[in-house]
C-alpha positions as a Markdown table, in Angstrom:
| # | Residue | x | y | z |
|---|---|---|---|---|
| 1 | Met | 0.2 | 0.0 | 0.1 |
| 2 | Ser | 1.4 | 3.5 | -0.5 |
| 3 | Pro | -0.2 | 6.4 | 1.4 |
| 4 | Leu | -2.1 | 9.1 | -0.6 |
| 5 | His | -2.9 | 11.2 | 2.5 |
| 6 | Asp | -1.3 | 11.6 | 6.1 |
| 7 | Arg | -4.7 | 10.8 | 8.0 |
| 8 | Phe | -6.5 | 9.0 | 5.2 |
| 9 | Ala | -6.6 | 7.1 | 1.7 |
| 10 | Val | -4.2 | 4.6 | 0.4 |
| 11 | Glu | -2.9 | 3.6 | -3.1 |
| 12 | Ile | -3.8 | -0.4 | -3.1 |
| 13 | Leu | -0.7 | -1.9 | -6.1 |
| 14 | Asp | -0.9 | -5.3 | -7.8 |
| 15 | Val | -4.7 | -6.0 | -7.7 |
| 16 | Asp | -7.1 | -6.8 | -10.3 |
| 17 | Leu | -10.3 | -6.4 | -8.7 |
| 18 | Arg | -11.9 | -8.8 | -11.0 |
| 19 | Gly | -10.7 | -11.8 | -9.6 |
| 20 | Val | -11.6 | -10.6 | -6.4 |
| 21 | Thr | -14.0 | -13.2 | -4.2 |
| 22 | Ala | -15.4 | -13.5 | -0.5 |
| 23 | Glu | -12.3 | -15.5 | 0.0 |
| 24 | His | -10.0 | -14.6 | -2.0 |
| 25 | Leu | -8.6 | -10.9 | -1.5 |
| 26 | Tyr | -11.9 | -9.0 | -0.1 |
| 27 | Pro | -11.1 | -9.6 | 3.4 |
| 28 | Asp | -8.0 | -7.5 | 3.2 |
| 29 | Ile | -9.7 | -4.9 | 1.1 |
| 30 | Arg | -12.4 | -4.5 | 3.5 |
| 31 | Ala | -9.4 | -4.6 | 6.7 |
| 32 | Ala | -7.8 | -1.8 | 4.5 |
| 33 | Phe | -11.5 | 0.2 | 3.8 |
| 34 | Glu | -12.1 | 0.1 | 7.4 |
| 35 | Glu | -8.6 | 1.9 | 8.5 |
| 36 | His | -8.3 | 4.2 | 5.7 |
| 37 | Ser | -11.7 | 4.9 | 4.3 |
| 38 | Leu | -10.8 | 5.3 | 1.0 |
| 39 | Leu | -8.7 | 3.3 | -1.5 |
| 40 | Leu | -7.2 | 3.6 | -4.7 |
| 41 | Phe | -6.6 | 0.7 | -7.7 |
| 42 | Arg | -5.3 | 2.1 | -10.8 |
| 43 | Asn | -5.0 | -0.1 | -14.3 |
| 44 | Gln | -8.6 | -1.7 | -14.0 |
| 45 | Asn | -10.9 | -2.8 | -16.4 |
| 46 | Leu | -14.4 | -3.8 | -15.3 |
| 47 | Asp | -17.3 | -3.9 | -17.3 |
| 48 | Asp | -20.4 | -3.8 | -15.5 |
| 49 | Asp | -21.0 | -7.3 | -14.3 |
| 50 | Ala | -17.5 | -7.7 | -13.1 |
| 51 | His | -18.1 | -4.1 | -11.2 |
| 52 | Thr | -21.4 | -5.3 | -9.8 |
| 53 | Asn | -19.7 | -8.5 | -8.4 |
| 54 | Leu | -17.4 | -6.3 | -6.9 |
| 55 | Ala | -19.9 | -4.0 | -5.0 |
| 56 | Ser | -22.2 | -7.2 | -3.8 |
| 57 | Leu | -19.7 | -7.9 | -1.7 |
| 58 | Phe | -19.5 | -4.2 | 0.2 |
| 59 | Gly | -23.3 | -5.1 | 1.4 |
| 60 | Pro | -26.7 | -5.0 | -0.8 |
| 61 | Leu | -26.8 | -2.7 | -4.0 |
| 62 | Glu | -27.9 | 0.4 | -3.9 |
| 63 | Asn | -31.6 | 0.4 | -5.9 |
| 64 | Arg | -33.2 | 3.8 | -5.4 |
| 65 | Glu | -35.7 | 3.0 | -7.9 |
| 66 | Gln | -37.2 | 0.2 | -5.9 |
| 67 | Leu | -36.5 | 2.4 | -2.1 |
| 68 | Ala | -38.7 | 4.8 | -3.9 |
| 69 | Gly | -41.2 | 1.4 | -4.1 |
| 70 | Asn | -40.8 | 1.0 | -7.7 |
| 71 | Asp | -39.7 | -2.1 | -9.7 |
| 72 | Asp | -36.8 | -1.1 | -11.6 |
| 73 | Pro | -34.1 | -3.6 | -11.6 |
| 74 | Phe | -30.9 | -2.6 | -10.7 |
| 75 | Ser | -28.6 | -0.9 | -13.1 |
| 76 | Val | -24.9 | 0.5 | -12.8 |
| 77 | Ser | -25.1 | 4.5 | -12.5 |
| 78 | Ala | -23.2 | 6.5 | -14.9 |
| 79 | Val | -22.0 | 10.2 | -13.9 |
| 80 | Ser | -21.7 | 11.0 | -17.3 |
| 81 | Asn | -22.7 | 14.1 | -19.7 |
| 82 | Val | -22.8 | 11.9 | -22.3 |
| 83 | Glu | -26.7 | 10.9 | -23.3 |
| 84 | Pro | -27.6 | 7.6 | -24.6 |
| 85 | Asp | -27.5 | 8.7 | -28.0 |
| 86 | Gly | -23.8 | 10.0 | -27.8 |
| 87 | Ala | -24.7 | 13.4 | -27.9 |
| 88 | Leu | -22.6 | 15.8 | -25.0 |
| 89 | Thr | -25.6 | 17.1 | -22.4 |
| 90 | Pro | -26.2 | 20.6 | -22.9 |
| 91 | Ala | -24.9 | 22.7 | -20.3 |
| 92 | Asp | -28.5 | 24.6 | -19.3 |
| 93 | Ala | -30.2 | 21.0 | -19.2 |
| 94 | Leu | -31.5 | 20.4 | -15.4 |
| 95 | Arg | -29.7 | 16.7 | -15.5 |
| 96 | His | -26.4 | 18.9 | -16.1 |
| 97 | Leu | -27.3 | 20.8 | -13.8 |
| 98 | Asp | -28.4 | 18.1 | -11.0 |
| 99 | His | -25.0 | 16.8 | -11.7 |
| 100 | Gln | -23.1 | 19.8 | -11.0 |
| 101 | Ala | -25.2 | 19.5 | -7.6 |
| 102 | Asn | -22.3 | 17.0 | -6.9 |
| 103 | Met | -19.9 | 19.7 | -7.1 |
| 104 | Leu | -21.1 | 20.0 | -3.3 |
| 105 | Trp | -19.6 | 18.7 | -0.1 |
| 106 | His | -22.1 | 15.7 | -0.1 |
| 107 | Thr | -22.1 | 12.1 | 1.5 |
| 108 | Asp | -24.5 | 9.9 | -0.7 |
| 109 | Ser | -27.4 | 9.1 | -0.2 |
| 110 | Thr | -27.8 | 10.7 | 3.4 |
| 111 | Phe | -31.5 | 11.3 | 2.5 |
| 112 | Leu | -32.3 | 7.7 | 1.3 |
| 113 | Pro | -34.1 | 5.7 | 4.1 |
| 114 | Val | -31.2 | 3.5 | 4.1 |
| 115 | Pro | -27.7 | 5.3 | 3.7 |
| 116 | Ala | -24.7 | 4.1 | 1.7 |
| 117 | Leu | -21.7 | 2.1 | 3.3 |
| 118 | Val | -19.4 | 2.6 | 0.1 |
| 119 | Asn | -19.3 | 3.9 | -3.4 |
| 120 | Ile | -17.1 | 2.1 | -6.0 |
| 121 | Leu | -16.2 | 4.6 | -8.6 |
| 122 | His | -14.5 | 3.5 | -12.0 |
| 123 | Ala | -13.0 | 6.1 | -14.7 |
| 124 | Lys | -14.4 | 5.3 | -18.0 |
| 125 | Thr | -13.5 | 8.1 | -19.7 |
| 126 | Ile | -12.2 | 11.3 | -18.7 |
| 127 | Pro | -11.5 | 15.5 | -20.1 |
| 128 | Ser | -8.2 | 16.6 | -21.2 |
| 129 | Ser | -8.1 | 18.7 | -17.9 |
| 130 | Gly | -10.4 | 19.5 | -15.2 |
| 131 | Gly | -12.8 | 16.6 | -13.5 |
| 132 | Gln | -11.2 | 15.7 | -10.8 |
| 133 | Thr | -13.0 | 14.3 | -7.9 |
| 134 | Glu | -12.0 | 15.7 | -4.0 |
| 135 | Phe | -12.4 | 13.9 | -0.5 |
| 136 | Ser | -12.3 | 14.9 | 2.7 |
| 137 | Gly | -11.6 | 13.1 | 5.7 |
| 138 | Thr | -14.2 | 13.4 | 8.5 |
| 139 | Arg | -12.2 | 10.9 | 11.0 |
| 140 | Ala | -9.3 | 13.5 | 11.3 |
| 141 | Ala | -12.4 | 16.4 | 11.8 |
| 142 | Phe | -13.8 | 14.8 | 14.5 |
| 143 | Glu | -10.6 | 13.7 | 16.3 |
| 144 | Glu | -9.3 | 17.2 | 16.2 |
| 145 | Ala | -12.4 | 18.8 | 17.1 |
| 146 | Pro | -12.9 | 20.1 | 21.0 |
| 147 | Pro | -13.7 | 17.6 | 23.2 |
| 148 | Ser | -17.3 | 19.5 | 24.3 |
| 149 | Leu | -17.8 | 19.5 | 20.5 |
| 150 | Gln | -17.5 | 15.7 | 20.2 |
| 151 | Gln | -20.0 | 15.3 | 23.0 |
| 152 | Ile | -22.7 | 17.9 | 21.0 |
| 153 | Leu | -21.8 | 16.0 | 18.0 |
| 154 | Arg | -22.9 | 12.2 | 19.6 |
| 155 | Glu | -25.8 | 13.6 | 21.2 |
| 156 | Thr | -27.5 | 15.6 | 17.7 |
| 157 | Phe | -29.1 | 15.0 | 14.5 |
| 158 | Ala | -28.7 | 16.4 | 11.5 |
| 159 | Val | -31.5 | 16.7 | 8.9 |
| 160 | His | -31.1 | 16.0 | 5.1 |
| 161 | Gln | -33.0 | 16.3 | 2.2 |
| 162 | Leu | -31.8 | 16.5 | -1.5 |
| 163 | Thr | -33.8 | 19.5 | -2.4 |
| 164 | His | -31.1 | 21.4 | -0.1 |
| 165 | Ser | -28.3 | 20.4 | -2.1 |
| 166 | Arg | -30.3 | 20.6 | -5.6 |
| 167 | Asp | -31.3 | 24.6 | -4.3 |
| 168 | Gln | -28.3 | 25.9 | -3.9 |
| 169 | Val | -27.2 | 25.2 | -7.9 |
| 170 | Asp | -30.5 | 25.9 | -9.2 |
| 171 | Glu | -34.3 | 25.6 | -7.8 |
| 172 | Arg | -35.4 | 24.5 | -10.8 |
| 173 | Ile | -34.1 | 20.6 | -10.1 |
| 174 | Lys | -36.5 | 19.7 | -7.8 |
| 175 | Ser | -39.3 | 19.7 | -10.6 |
| 176 | Leu | -37.4 | 16.4 | -11.0 |
| 177 | Asp | -39.3 | 13.5 | -9.6 |
| 178 | His | -36.1 | 11.6 | -8.1 |
| 179 | Val | -34.8 | 15.1 | -6.6 |
| 180 | Ser | -38.7 | 15.6 | -4.9 |
| 181 | Arg | -39.6 | 12.5 | -4.1 |
| 182 | Trp | -37.3 | 12.1 | -0.5 |
| 183 | Pro | -38.7 | 13.5 | 3.1 |
| 184 | Asp | -36.6 | 14.2 | 5.1 |
| 185 | Arg | -34.0 | 12.3 | 6.6 |
| 186 | Pro | -32.5 | 12.7 | 10.3 |
| 187 | Trp | -29.1 | 10.9 | 11.3 |
| 188 | Arg | -26.8 | 11.5 | 14.1 |
| 189 | Thr | -23.7 | 13.5 | 12.9 |
| 190 | Val | -21.1 | 11.1 | 14.3 |
| 191 | Trp | -21.0 | 7.4 | 12.9 |
| 192 | Pro | -18.8 | 5.8 | 15.0 |
| 193 | Asn | -16.9 | 2.8 | 13.0 |
| 194 | Pro | -18.5 | -0.7 | 14.5 |
| 195 | Val | -14.4 | -2.2 | 13.8 |
| 196 | Asn | -12.4 | -0.5 | 15.0 |
| 197 | Gly | -14.6 | 2.0 | 17.3 |
| 198 | Arg | -12.7 | 5.1 | 15.3 |
| 199 | Glu | -15.6 | 8.1 | 15.0 |
| 200 | Ala | -15.9 | 10.1 | 12.1 |
| 201 | Ile | -18.6 | 13.3 | 11.6 |
| 202 | Tyr | -21.3 | 12.6 | 9.3 |
| 203 | Thr | -22.6 | 14.9 | 7.1 |
| 204 | Ala | -23.5 | 16.8 | 3.3 |
| 205 | Ser | -24.5 | 19.2 | 1.8 |
| 206 | His | -27.7 | 17.5 | 2.2 |
| 207 | Ala | -28.2 | 18.8 | 5.8 |
| 208 | Tyr | -30.3 | 21.8 | 6.5 |
| 209 | Thr | -30.6 | 22.1 | 10.0 |
| 210 | Ile | -30.4 | 20.2 | 13.0 |
| 211 | Ala | -33.3 | 18.3 | 14.8 |
| 212 | Gly | -34.3 | 20.3 | 17.4 |
| 213 | Met | -32.8 | 23.6 | 17.4 |
| 214 | Pro | -34.7 | 26.5 | 15.9 |
| 215 | Asp | -34.7 | 26.8 | 11.8 |
| 216 | Asp | -31.7 | 29.5 | 11.5 |
| 217 | Glu | -29.3 | 28.2 | 14.4 |
| 218 | Gly | -29.8 | 24.5 | 12.8 |
| 219 | Ala | -29.2 | 25.7 | 9.4 |
| 220 | Ala | -25.6 | 27.9 | 10.9 |
| 221 | Phe | -24.8 | 24.5 | 12.7 |
| 222 | Ala | -25.3 | 22.7 | 10.0 |
| 223 | Thr | -22.6 | 24.8 | 7.5 |
| 224 | Asp | -20.4 | 25.1 | 10.7 |
| 225 | Leu | -19.6 | 21.7 | 10.6 |
| 226 | Leu | -19.9 | 21.0 | 6.9 |
| 227 | Glu | -16.4 | 23.8 | 7.1 |
| 228 | Arg | -15.1 | 21.6 | 9.9 |
| 229 | Cys | -15.2 | 18.8 | 8.3 |
| 230 | Thr | -14.0 | 20.2 | 4.5 |
| 231 | Gln | -10.8 | 22.2 | 5.9 |
| 232 | Pro | -7.7 | 21.8 | 3.6 |
| 233 | Gln | -5.7 | 19.7 | 5.6 |
| 234 | Tyr | -8.4 | 16.9 | 5.5 |
| 235 | Gln | -8.7 | 16.8 | 1.5 |
| 236 | Tyr | -7.1 | 15.0 | -0.5 |
| 237 | Ser | -8.1 | 15.6 | -4.4 |
| 238 | His | -7.8 | 12.9 | -7.0 |
| 239 | Asp | -7.2 | 13.3 | -10.7 |
| 240 | Trp | -8.5 | 10.4 | -12.5 |
| 241 | Val | -6.8 | 8.5 | -15.2 |
| 242 | Val | -8.9 | 6.1 | -17.4 |
| 243 | Gly | -8.8 | 2.7 | -15.7 |
| 244 | Asp | -9.1 | 4.2 | -11.9 |
| 245 | Val | -11.4 | 2.8 | -9.3 |
| 246 | Leu | -11.8 | 4.4 | -5.9 |
| 247 | Ile | -13.4 | 2.8 | -2.8 |
| 248 | Trp | -14.6 | 5.3 | -0.4 |
| 249 | Asp | -16.4 | 4.5 | 3.3 |
| 250 | Glu | -19.4 | 7.1 | 3.1 |
| 251 | Arg | -19.2 | 7.0 | 6.8 |
| 252 | Ala | -15.9 | 8.9 | 6.9 |
| 253 | Ile | -15.5 | 10.4 | 4.1 |
| 254 | Leu | -17.2 | 13.5 | 2.4 |
| 255 | His | -16.7 | 14.1 | -1.8 |
| 256 | Arg | -17.3 | 16.5 | -4.4 |
| 257 | Gly | -16.7 | 16.4 | -8.1 |
| 258 | Gln | -14.7 | 19.6 | -10.2 |
| 259 | Pro | -15.6 | 21.2 | -13.3 |
| 260 | Trp | -14.2 | 20.1 | -16.4 |
| 261 | Pro | -14.8 | 22.0 | -20.5 |
| 262 | Tyr | -18.4 | 20.3 | -20.9 |
| 263 | Asp | -17.5 | 20.5 | -24.7 |
| 264 | Glu | -15.7 | 17.3 | -23.7 |
| 265 | Pro | -16.8 | 13.8 | -22.5 |
| 266 | Arg | -16.7 | 12.4 | -19.2 |
| 267 | Thr | -17.8 | 9.0 | -17.9 |
| 268 | Leu | -17.5 | 7.7 | -14.5 |
| 269 | Lys | -19.3 | 4.3 | -13.5 |
| 270 | Ser | -20.6 | 3.9 | -10.0 |
| 271 | Ile | -22.1 | 2.0 | -7.4 |
| 272 | Cys | -23.1 | 2.3 | -4.1 |
| 273 | Cys | -24.3 | -0.3 | -1.6 |
| 274 | Ser | -26.6 | 0.2 | 1.8 |
| 275 | Val | -25.5 | 0.1 | 4.9 |
| 276 | Thr | -26.5 | -2.7 | 7.3 |
| 277 | Glu | -26.9 | -3.6 | 10.8 |
| 278 | Ala | -23.3 | -5.0 | 10.8 |
| 279 | Asp | -22.0 | -1.5 | 9.5 |
| 280 | Gly | -23.3 | 0.8 | 12.6 |
| 281 | Leu | -26.8 | 1.6 | 11.0 |
| 282 | Ala | -28.3 | 1.5 | 14.5 |
| 283 | Asp | -25.4 | 4.0 | 15.7 |
| 284 | Val | -26.7 | 6.9 | 13.3 |
| 285 | Ala | -30.5 | 6.1 | 13.4 |
| 286 | Pro | -32.7 | 8.3 | 15.2 |
| 287 | Pro | -34.7 | 6.1 | 18.5 |
| 288 | Asp | -37.6 | 6.1 | 16.9 |
| 289 | Leu | -36.9 | 4.9 | 13.4 |
| 290 | Ser | -36.8 | 0.8 | 13.1 |
| 291 | Pro | -33.3 | -0.7 | 12.3 |
| 292 | Asn | -33.4 | -0.5 | 8.3 |
| 293 | Gly | -34.5 | 3.7 | 8.7 |
| 294 | Thr | -38.5 | 3.2 | 7.4 |
| 295 | Gly | -40.2 | 3.9 | 10.3 |
| 296 | Val | -41.2 | 1.6 | 13.5 |
């Protein structure tokens, strides 16, 4: 392993992710995932089936349509400005603006009934410049917070709503069904890792207030918390190369994309897996929610 940051993130060398199974290499990869939060594998060649097989080792494949009550089968998501017909998405299209909201610091899926454990992101097409993905380690941010704030965070629930992050880009994005259909989701602002006990701040640009606080105080607290987590000393910026695969722990990492020349294609393939009880879900779910986060 080779470190990418002095607090988190490592590159793992000489592994072909197509050959990983539950018995072969996955236990080592999972141990590194729990310890280092962000893993880089270069020179990978995953098709959708191999990508899906790898993700399945981490837990249930996240299918937002099924979480919304629809019957759509799972498919690998493309984070891309390329349309199905090969044309590039117009810069003023709502789909493009929705993707631009990913340039805000966020954790995936905090607005869903069950949040994400992991994202496995594979670079397929890279532009000539820009398009980096930046990461920030929230364990370090928690460890360096004053003890009094640490205790407050352990007892605090942030309220997440996808429309909040999209409003920061363009309020028209709320007209998209996949954005507006999710109700508020409260999650505790500290996620203790059940394997090693290390605590991380759990928040996102989707968090718009704090449960039990007046709206203005809650909004200010959520904003300050995100800023605390994303100070420069906690950040790693990744310059993509075709074939790169990044695997990160959504419980302990924030991320955001960076712009690129939008007249050039860029495609990353993404799979998220949902957390389970073994991943510490009960530690962040509010007491009035059942373990699967869907209500009593």
